[in-house]
N, C-alpha and C positions, 0 to 999 in steps of 0.2 A: 506492502499500498502505498507506505515513505519513507527513505529512502531519504540517509547520512548527508548536508548541505543542501534539501529541502528548506527552502520559507515558509514559515507555517503562518498563521493567523489563530490566535485561542479565539472558540469561539462556543464558549459552557451552550444551553439552551435549560430547555423547562420542561418536555414535553408528558406530565405526570397529570391533570387537566388539562378541562377547556381554553385556549388563552394561554397557551402555549405561549413562550419567545423564544429566541435570537437573539444572542451579546455579544457583537467584534472588543476584541483585546484589542491584547499588545503583540506588535510580527516576532518573531524565531526565526530559529536556529536548528535546526535536531543534528542533535549532535553523532547520541549515537542510542545503535536502541535492546533495547533488554527482555528476555522472553524469560517465562516464568519456566523453572523447572520442572513445576511437578501442571505446567497449563502449558495450554499455547502457546495463551493470549502474550504480543504484545507489548512492549513499552518502552517512548519514547520524551526520551534528555532532551529539552532544548534549551539555549542558552537565548537568556530574550535580551533585542537590540536595548530596551529602552535602561533595564538595569543593569546586565554582561550575569544575573546569574540565572544557575540553572533550576530547571525542577519536573518532574516522571511525569508524565502524560499519556493516558488512556490512547489511542486514534481519531477516539470519536468527540474529543478534544480540541480537535486541531483540525486545518484546515488548508489543503495546498496553496498558495494563489504564485497563480504565474507570472512575470513576466516582460 
């Protein structure tokens, strides 16, 4: 789905009830991909451009930006 070096945007959402929403957040670059030992799920380590901090997120919360 995503690759190291992809430019992504943080897109949290809530679709649990009527009136669901999507919010656009910061921009970052995927710096590594981690797979769980007991699960095939992937988690992406993202370095955020505005703060240069890292965080780990599932792909559901990210969107690739095409340049």
